C-alpha positions in Angstrom: 101.1 137.3 103.3 100.5 139.7 106.3 98.9 142.3 104.1 96.6 139.7 102.6 95.6 138.3 106.1 95.0 142.1 107.1 92.6 142.7 104.2 90.8 139.4 104.8 90.2 140.3 108.5 89.0 143.7 107.5 86.6 142.1 105.1 85.3 139.9 107.8 84.8 142.9 110.0 82.9 144.9 107.3 80.7 141.9 106.7 80.0 141.4 110.4 79.0 145.2 110.6 76.6 144.9 107.7 74.9 141.7 109.3 74.7 143.6 112.7 73.0 146.4 111.3 70.8 144.7 108.6 67.0 144.3 108.6 64.6 142.3 106.8 61.0 143.2 106.4 58.9 140.2 105.3 55.3 141.1 104.3 52.1 138.9 104.0 49.3 141.3 103.2 45.9 140.0 101.8 44.9 141.9 98.7 48.1 143.8 98.3 49.5 144.0 94.8 52.0 146.0 92.8 55.1 147.4 94.5 55.9 148.4 98.1 58.2 151.1 98.8 60.2 152.1 102.1 60.6 155.7 102.7 63.0 157.1 105.6 62.1 160.1 108.0 63.8 162.4 105.5 61.4 161.5 102.7 63.9 159.5 100.7 63.0 156.0 99.1 65.5 153.4 100.7 64.0 150.1 99.5 61.6 148.9 97.1 60.2 145.4 96.2 57.6 143.7 94.0 54.4 142.2 95.6 53.5 138.6 94.7 50.3 137.1 96.0 50.4 139.8 98.8 53.8 138.8 99.8 57.1 140.9 99.7 60.6 141.2 101.1 62.7 144.4 101.9 66.2 144.3 102.9 68.6 147.0 104.0 70.8 148.3 106.7 69.9 150.6 109.6 73.0 152.6 110.8 70.8 153.8 113.6 67.3 153.4 114.4 64.8 155.6 112.7 61.0 155.8 111.8 60.2 154.6 108.1 56.9 154.7 106.0 55.8 151.6 104.1 53.8 152.5 101.0 52.0 150.5 98.4 51.7 152.0 94.8 52.3 155.7 96.5 49.5 154.9 99.1 50.8 154.7 102.8 50.3 151.4 104.4 52.0 151.5 107.7 54.7 153.2 109.9 57.6 150.9 110.8 60.2 151.4 113.4 63.4 150.7 111.2 66.0 148.9 113.3 68.2 145.8 112.8 66.4 142.4 112.9 63.5 140.5 111.2 60.3 142.8 111.0 57.0 141.2 109.8 54.2 143.0 108.2 50.8 141.2 108.3 47.1 141.8 107.8 44.5 142.9 105.2 45.3 145.7 102.7 42.5 148.2 103.8 42.9 147.4 107.5 45.4 148.4 110.3 48.4 146.1 109.7 50.4 144.4 112.4 54.1 145.2 112.6 56.1 142.7 114.8 59.5 141.1 115.1 61.7 143.8 116.9 61.2 145.3 120.4 60.2 148.7 119.1 57.6 147.3 116.7 56.3 144.8 119.1 55.9 147.4 121.7 54.2 149.8 119.3 51.7 147.1 118.3 51.1 146.2 121.9 50.3 149.9 122.7 48.0 150.4 119.8 45.9 147.3 120.8 45.5 148.6 124.3 44.7 152.1 123.2 42.1 150.7 120.8 40.4 149.0 123.8 40.6 152.0 125.8 39.0 154.2 123.0 36.1 151.7 122.7 35.3 152.5 126.3 35.7 156.2 125.7 33.1 156.1 123.0 30.5 154.4 125.1 31.1 156.3 128.3 28.0 157.6 130.0 29.5 160.8 131.6 32.0 163.6 131.0 33.8 162.5 134.2 34.1 159.0 132.9 35.3 160.2 129.6 38.0 162.4 131.2 39.1 159.5 133.5 39.5 157.2 130.2 41.5 160.0 128.5 43.8 160.2 131.5 44.2 156.4 131.4 45.1 156.7 127.6 47.9 159.3 128.4 49.1 157.1 131.1 49.5 154.2 128.9 51.9 156.3 126.7 54.0 157.3 129.7 54.1 153.6 130.9 55.1 152.4 127.4 57.8 155.2 127.2 59.3 153.9 130.6 59.1 150.3 129.4 61.1 151.1 126.3 64.0 153.3 127.4 66.3 151.0 125.4 64.9 151.5 122.0 63.6 154.0 119.5 59.8 153.4 120.3 60.4 154.9 123.8 62.2 157.9 122.4 59.4 158.4 119.7 56.8 158.4 122.7 58.8 161.0 124.5 58.1 163.4 121.6 54.5 163.1 122.0 54.7 163.8 125.9 57.3 166.6 126.1 55.3 169.5 124.8 53.6 169.7 128.4 57.1 169.5 130.2 59.8 172.0 130.8 63.3 171.7 129.5 64.9 170.3 132.5 62.2 167.7 132.8 62.7 166.6 129.1 66.4 166.3 129.6 66.2 164.3 132.8 64.0 161.9 130.9 66.3 161.8 127.9 69.2 160.9 130.2 67.4 157.7 131.2 67.6 156.2 127.8 70.2 153.8 126.9 73.5 155.3 125.4 72.7 154.0 122.1 69.2 155.6 122.0 70.8 158.8 123.3 73.1 158.9 120.3 70.5 158.8 117.6 69.8 162.1 115.5 66.2 162.3 117.1 67.8 162.3 120.7 70.0 165.1 119.6 67.1 167.1 118.2 65.0 166.5 121.5 68.1 167.8 123.6 68.5 170.8 121.5 64.7 171.4 121.7 64.8 171.0 125.6 67.8 173.3 125.8 65.7 176.0 124.0 62.7 175.5 125.9 64.8 175.9 129.3 65.7 179.4 127.9 62.0 180.2 127.3 60.5 179.0 130.5 58.7 181.4 132.7 61.3 183.3 134.8 63.9 183.3 131.9 65.0 186.2 129.8 63.5 186.5 126.6 65.6 185.5 123.3 65.7 188.2 120.7 64.5 187.5 117.2 64.4 189.7 114.1 61.9 189.3 111.4 60.4 191.4 108.6 56.8 193.1 108.5 54.5 193.2 105.6 56.6 196.0 103.9 59.8 194.1 104.3 61.2 196.2 107.3 63.1 194.1 109.7 61.7 194.6 113.3 63.6 193.2 116.3 61.7 192.0 119.3 64.3 193.9 121.4 63.1 197.1 119.9 59.7 196.6 121.6 60.5 195.1 124.9 61.5 197.7 127.5 60.7 199.7 130.6 57.1 200.2 131.2 56.1 197.6 128.6 54.6 194.2 128.5 55.0 192.4 125.1 53.1 189.4 124.0 55.2 187.3 121.7 52.6 185.4 119.7 53.2 182.6 117.2 50.3 182.1 114.9 49.2 181.3 111.4 46.0 182.0 109.3 45.6 178.3 108.6 45.4 177.4 112.2 42.0 177.2 113.4 42.8 177.6 117.2 44.9 180.6 116.5 42.0 182.5 114.7 39.9 181.6 117.5 42.2 183.4 119.8 42.3 186.7 117.9 39.2 188.4 119.2 40.5 187.9 122.7 43.9 189.4 121.6 42.1 192.3 119.8 40.2 193.1 123.0 43.1 192.9 125.2 45.0 195.2 122.9 42.3 197.8 122.8 42.2 197.8 126.6 45.8 197.7 127.7 47.8 199.1 124.6 47.8 202.6 126.0 48.9 201.3 129.4 52.2 199.7 127.8 50.9 196.5 126.3 52.4 195.5 122.7 51.9 192.4 120.7 54.7 191.1 118.6 53.0 188.7 116.3 55.0 186.0 114.4 53.1 184.5 111.5 54.1 181.1 110.4 52.1 181.3 107.0 53.7 180.2 104.0 51.6 182.5 101.7 52.1 186.3 102.2 48.7 187.0 100.8 46.9 184.8 103.3 48.9 186.4 106.1 48.1 190.1 104.9 44.4 189.1 104.5 44.2 187.7 108.1 45.8 190.7 109.6 43.3 193.1 107.6 40.2 191.1 108.4 40.8 190.5 112.0 41.9 194.0 112.9 45.5 193.0 114.0 46.8 196.6 114.3 49.8 195.5 116.5 53.3 194.6 115.3 53.2 191.7 112.8 56.2 189.9 111.3 56.5 186.8 109.3 58.8 183.7 109.5 58.1 182.5 106.0 61.6 183.3 104.8 63.2 182.2 108.0 64.8 179.1 106.2 66.7 178.0 109.3 63.8 178.5 111.5 65.7 180.5 114.0 62.6 182.2 115.7 60.7 178.8 116.0 63.9 176.9 117.3 64.7 179.9 119.7 61.4 179.4 121.4 61.0 175.6 121.1 57.7 176.0 119.2 56.2 172.6 118.5 52.5 173.7 117.9 50.7 176.9 117.5 49.2 179.0 118.9 52.1 179.6 121.3 52.6 182.8 123.2 55.1 184.4 125.7 54.4 187.4 127.9 57.5 189.4 128.3 57.9 191.7 131.2 59.5 195.3 131.3 62.8 193.9 132.5 62.7 191.1 129.8 61.6 188.3 131.9 59.1 185.8 130.6 56.4 186.1 133.2 53.7 183.9 131.6 53.2 181.8 128.5 50.6 180.0 126.4 47.9 182.3 127.8 44.5 181.4 126.3 41.3 183.3 125.8 40.5 185.9 128.7 43.8 184.7 130.4 45.8 187.3 128.5 43.4 190.1 129.7 43.3 188.7 133.4 47.2 188.5 133.6 47.7 192.0 132.1 45.0 193.4 134.6 46.9 191.6 137.4 50.4 193.0 136.2 49.5 196.5 135.1 46.9 197.6 137.8 48.9 196.0 140.7 
């Protein structure tokens, strides 16, 4: 009898857990037909439902909050913050849909509405100063929304859009302000890992060694280049990256001016095609050390330097200390002139 009661109690607990983490997405979208599919942030389909007269219902469980993509017949419809509760999708098929019902989705919709109003003012602004003020206001709304949502996944999502300009300590300090439940999510763990790597690559930190192959397949360590009397620019780039290609003429000029004085470049290509990488090197007179991360399946190099976007670069001094980062245009030449000619 006791065994039966125990099993029954466990069953009740399991049912309660299921209800606690369950979500229901109800849609009413004019012009929608066919089938809707929900895809998680790993790219897996996790729910599917037919559409009848523009209406549909998707149900499932969310062990932890995450980001999901709602699609209709393989065409993206909307981004949804997937969390326990009742979520509503409403609007017209070919227009921006309103996602409401849980705090993360309500907050996202509110921010989108506010930013839409700000963007309308941006496009009708009469001067560059006014446009800059509006752009600063836009960034400010993101920071405000993040601070207002430290208890849910939307706030964490906003942190990822702001932290590129922060150092590692600042990212961790903000992450620690989130609720315990949010800090335990997979995304929070990835942000913390990124912040720790960023701390190790801030100006004043010692460089992290990486080893990657050149065009002939020979592995070259960054540590084999760094040393006494040398300034080494560790440069992450790719041939498909427009801003990266715009920086190359400045790097070529700096290399010509300072190579004989101890300046070296260790260029890390993030190209996925070897031919495109090699063609870019030849066409742009990239005569410095060039290696590729295309076979770095664990992304050790980009993770070590917390690379979120390219171009990204780090100027390493003779003692292995990072003395500057993300130099653009003539900034490389100016910094080298300051350091080498002092």
